[in-house]
C-alpha positions as CSV (number, residue, x, y, z in Angstrom):
1,M,119.0,76.9,86.7
2,T,116.5,75.4,84.4
3,I,113.0,76.6,83.0
4,A,111.6,73.7,84.8
5,R,112.7,74.8,88.1
6,L,111.3,78.3,87.3
7,Q,107.9,76.5,86.5
8,L,108.0,74.6,89.8
9,A,108.7,78.0,91.5
10,V,105.8,80.0,90.1
11,G,103.5,77.0,90.6
12,S,100.0,77.4,89.5
13,A,100.1,81.1,89.3
14,A,101.4,80.9,85.7
15,I,101.9,78.3,83.2
16,L,105.1,79.1,81.2
17,D,104.7,79.2,77.4
18,E,107.6,80.5,75.2
19,E,110.6,82.6,75.9
20,R,110.5,86.1,74.6
21,Q,113.3,88.7,73.8
22,P,115.2,89.3,76.9
23,D,114.7,92.8,78.6
24,G,118.4,93.5,79.4
25,P,119.6,91.0,81.9
26,R,116.0,89.8,82.6
27,R,114.6,86.7,80.8
28,V,110.9,87.1,79.9
29,F,108.4,84.3,79.1
30,S,104.8,84.5,78.0
31,A,102.5,82.6,80.3
32,R,98.8,81.8,80.9
33,A,96.6,81.3,83.9
34,P,95.8,77.7,84.9
35,D,92.2,78.1,83.7
36,E,93.1,79.4,80.3
37,S,93.3,77.3,77.2
38,P,96.6,76.9,75.4
39,S,94.9,78.4,72.3
40,D,94.2,81.7,74.3
41,L,96.6,84.6,73.9
42,P,99.0,84.8,76.9
43,S,97.6,86.9,79.7
44,R,100.7,86.9,81.8
45,L,104.4,87.5,81.6
46,V,107.0,86.0,83.8
47,V,109.9,88.0,84.3
48,W,113.1,86.3,85.7
49,H,115.6,88.6,87.2
50,P,119.2,87.9,87.7
51,A,120.4,87.3,91.3
52,P,121.6,90.3,93.4
53,P,123.6,92.5,93.0
54,D,122.9,92.2,89.3
55,G,119.1,92.1,89.9
56,P,116.6,93.2,92.7
57,H,116.0,91.6,96.0
58,H,113.0,89.6,96.4
59,G,111.9,91.8,99.4
60,A,112.2,94.9,97.4
61,L,110.0,93.7,94.6
62,L,107.5,92.3,97.2
63,D,107.2,95.8,98.7
64,R,106.9,97.4,95.3
65,M,104.1,95.1,94.3
66,A,102.2,95.8,97.4
67,S,102.6,99.5,97.2
68,I,101.5,99.6,93.6
69,R,98.4,97.5,94.3
70,T,97.5,99.5,97.2
71,L,97.3,102.6,94.9
72,G,94.5,100.8,92.8
73,H,95.2,103.2,89.9
74,P,93.2,102.0,86.8
75,A,96.2,103.0,84.5
76,L,98.7,100.7,86.4
77,A,99.1,97.1,85.5
78,A,100.3,96.0,88.8
79,P,102.4,92.8,89.3
80,L,100.3,89.8,90.1
81,A,103.0,87.6,92.0
82,V,106.5,87.8,93.3
83,G,108.8,85.1,94.3
84,T,112.5,83.9,94.4
85,I,114.5,80.8,93.4
86,D,118.2,80.5,94.4
87,A,118.2,84.2,95.4
88,A,117.0,85.2,92.0
89,A,113.7,87.1,92.0
90,W,110.9,86.5,89.5
91,V,107.7,88.4,89.0
92,I,104.4,87.9,87.2
93,E,103.1,90.8,85.2
94,P,99.9,91.1,83.4
95,A,100.5,90.8,79.6
96,P,99.3,94.0,77.6
97,K,96.0,93.2,76.1
98,A,96.0,96.4,73.8
99,M,98.3,97.7,71.4
100,T,101.5,99.1,72.8
101,L,102.3,102.6,71.9
102,A,105.5,101.4,70.2
103,A,103.4,99.1,67.9
104,R,101.0,101.9,67.2
105,L,103.7,104.3,66.1
106,A,105.4,101.5,64.1
107,S,102.3,100.8,62.1
108,G,100.7,104.2,61.9
109,G,103.2,106.8,62.3
110,P,102.8,110.0,64.4
111,L,99.7,110.6,66.4
112,P,97.3,113.5,66.0
113,Q,97.8,116.3,68.3
114,Q,94.8,115.6,70.5
115,E,96.0,112.0,70.9
116,V,99.4,113.1,71.8
117,T,98.1,115.4,74.5
118,R,95.7,112.7,75.8
119,L,98.6,110.3,75.8
120,L,100.7,112.6,77.9
121,R,97.9,113.5,80.3
122,G,97.1,109.9,80.9
123,V,100.8,108.8,81.7
124,A,101.3,111.9,83.7
125,R,98.4,111.3,85.8
126,A,99.5,107.7,86.6
127,L,103.1,109.0,87.3
128,T,101.7,111.7,89.7
129,S,99.7,108.9,91.6
130,M,102.9,106.7,91.9
131,H,105.3,109.8,92.8
132,R,103.1,110.9,95.5
133,R,103.5,107.5,97.2
134,G,107.3,107.3,96.6
135,I,107.1,105.0,93.9
136,C,108.9,105.4,90.5
137,H,108.2,103.3,87.2
138,G,111.8,103.1,86.3
139,A,111.1,101.2,83.0
140,L,108.8,103.7,81.2
141,S,109.0,103.6,77.4
142,A,106.7,103.3,74.4
143,E,106.9,99.5,74.8
144,A,105.4,100.0,78.4
145,V,102.4,101.9,77.4
146,T,99.3,100.5,75.9
147,L,96.3,102.6,74.4
148,R,93.1,101.4,75.4
149,G,89.7,103.0,74.8
150,N,89.9,106.5,76.3
151,G,93.0,106.0,78.3
152,V,96.5,104.5,78.8
153,R,97.8,101.7,80.8
154,L,101.3,101.5,82.2
155,H,103.1,98.0,82.0
156,R,106.5,96.5,83.1
157,L,106.1,97.6,86.6
158,G,107.9,94.7,87.9
159,R,111.1,95.4,86.0
160,R,112.9,97.7,88.3
161,V,112.8,98.8,91.8
162,E,115.3,101.6,91.4
163,G,114.6,104.9,89.5
164,T,113.9,108.5,90.1
165,V,111.2,111.0,89.2
166,A,113.6,112.7,86.9
167,D,114.2,109.3,85.1
168,D,110.3,109.0,84.6
169,L,109.8,112.5,83.5
170,A,112.7,112.1,80.9
171,A,111.0,108.9,79.7
172,L,107.7,110.7,79.4
173,A,109.4,113.4,77.3
174,A,110.8,110.7,75.0
175,I,107.4,109.3,74.6
176,G,106.1,112.6,73.6
177,R,108.9,113.1,71.0
178,A,108.3,109.7,69.6
179,A,104.6,110.1,69.3
180,T,105.1,113.3,67.2
181,A,108.3,112.2,65.2
182,F,107.8,111.5,61.4
183,D,109.8,108.6,60.0
184,P,109.2,107.9,56.3
185,A,110.3,104.3,56.9
186,R,107.6,103.9,59.6
187,G,104.7,105.1,57.3
188,G,101.9,107.4,58.2
189,S,101.8,111.1,57.3
190,R,103.8,114.1,58.6
191,R,101.8,116.2,61.1
192,V,102.0,119.8,62.1
193,I,102.9,120.2,65.8
194,P,101.2,122.9,67.4
195,A,103.3,125.6,69.2
196,A,102.0,124.9,72.6
197,L,102.7,121.2,72.2
198,E,106.2,122.0,70.9
199,D,107.0,124.4,73.8
200,L,105.7,121.8,76.1
201,L,108.1,119.1,74.8
202,D,111.0,121.6,74.6
203,W,110.4,122.4,78.4
204,M,110.2,118.7,79.2
205,D,113.5,117.7,77.5
206,H,115.3,121.1,77.9
207,E,119.1,120.7,77.5
208,D,119.5,122.2,81.0
209,P,117.9,119.6,83.5
210,T,117.4,122.3,86.0
211,R,115.0,124.1,83.8
212,R,112.8,121.0,83.1
213,P,109.7,120.3,85.1
214,T,110.3,118.7,88.4
215,S,107.0,116.6,88.8
216,A,104.4,115.0,86.7
217,S,101.8,117.3,88.2
218,E,103.6,120.3,86.7
219,I,103.0,118.8,83.2
220,L,99.5,118.2,84.0
221,V,98.9,121.8,84.9
222,A,100.6,122.7,81.5
223,L,98.4,120.4,79.4
224,D,95.3,121.7,81.1
225,A,96.3,125.2,80.0
226,F,96.5,124.3,76.4
227,P,94.1,126.2,74.2
228,G,91.0,123.9,73.6
229,A,92.6,121.3,75.7
230,P,90.9,117.9,74.6
231,A,88.9,116.1,77.0
232,E,89.2,112.2,77.2
233,S,87.8,110.3,74.3
234,G,84.1,109.7,74.8
235,D,83.7,112.6,77.2
236,L,80.1,113.8,77.4
237,F,81.3,117.4,77.2
238,E,83.1,116.9,73.9
239,G,82.1,119.6,71.5
240,S,80.4,121.6,74.3
241,G,82.9,124.3,74.7
242,M,83.8,122.6,78.2
243,R,86.6,120.4,77.0
244,G,89.8,120.4,79.1
245,R,88.0,122.0,82.1
246,V,88.5,120.4,85.5
247,P,85.3,118.8,87.1
248,G,84.4,121.8,89.3
249,E,84.6,124.1,86.2
250,R,82.5,121.8,84.2
251,R,79.7,121.7,86.9
252,T,79.7,125.5,87.2
253,A,79.5,125.9,83.5
254,M,76.6,123.5,83.3
255,L,74.7,125.3,86.1
256,L,75.3,128.7,84.4
257,A,74.0,127.1,81.1
258,V,70.8,125.9,82.8
259,V,70.2,129.3,84.4
260,A,70.7,131.0,81.0
261,V,68.1,128.7,79.4
262,L,65.6,129.3,82.3
263,L,66.1,133.1,81.9
264,V,65.6,133.1,78.1
265,T,62.4,131.0,78.6
266,A,61.0,133.2,81.2
267,W,61.8,136.3,79.1
268,F,59.8,134.6,76.1
269,L,56.9,133.8,78.5
270,L,56.8,137.4,79.8
271,R,56.6,138.8,76.2
272,A,53.9,136.4,75.3
273,T,51.8,137.7,78.3
């Protein structure tokens, strides 16, 4: 099977560029859309799976793509197209536009505590949305997560069709450990890990699997219970004493603050008269 045949199979959906490092048994190519200039950074990745039984069936990948796209979750980089050539499936994924977590850790060392909790919260939210629909990531790692603005984005969603919730949660625990680990060869500075975060990570990768969290939503609840749980970057409530509260609590707090201001104003007016 030649690369020319793969290009013929994907058609105008992607113009193949160079081959990247393989992802296990999968061959990966950078690619661009037909209307993009060769000088532009590749916007797509074409993942070429081995034929079954070593690789997934085309139908399973097609169903997976449809399910993920139906979710419409902003943190999920859903596959763009799926096809087959001689029983071997291929999938087109969006190429990461932002720095991957792995690259960020390699260049800057461990993340500050607020960034770690924001990272865990963002990934856990995306996993919660997937798991509720019976979809697992299956290939989650620091290479599959990009950091963008005030959130995260999960990539490599066309790599596997198998996987379990437990696999995803174990991968999330590994991401948390990697984000807090200090490696002198990697640079950056050693950071003190708050007890609450250390306890959360110990729970997530407990040596006894039966004592670990069983859902991503449990991890979200634990994160929201953190003392001074950070809001998302750029949150209007940052520094207002309402960080980390759920939307309903924030609205209530805002109303109480407004009422308090009105009462104080009325008191001063009564004194003046």
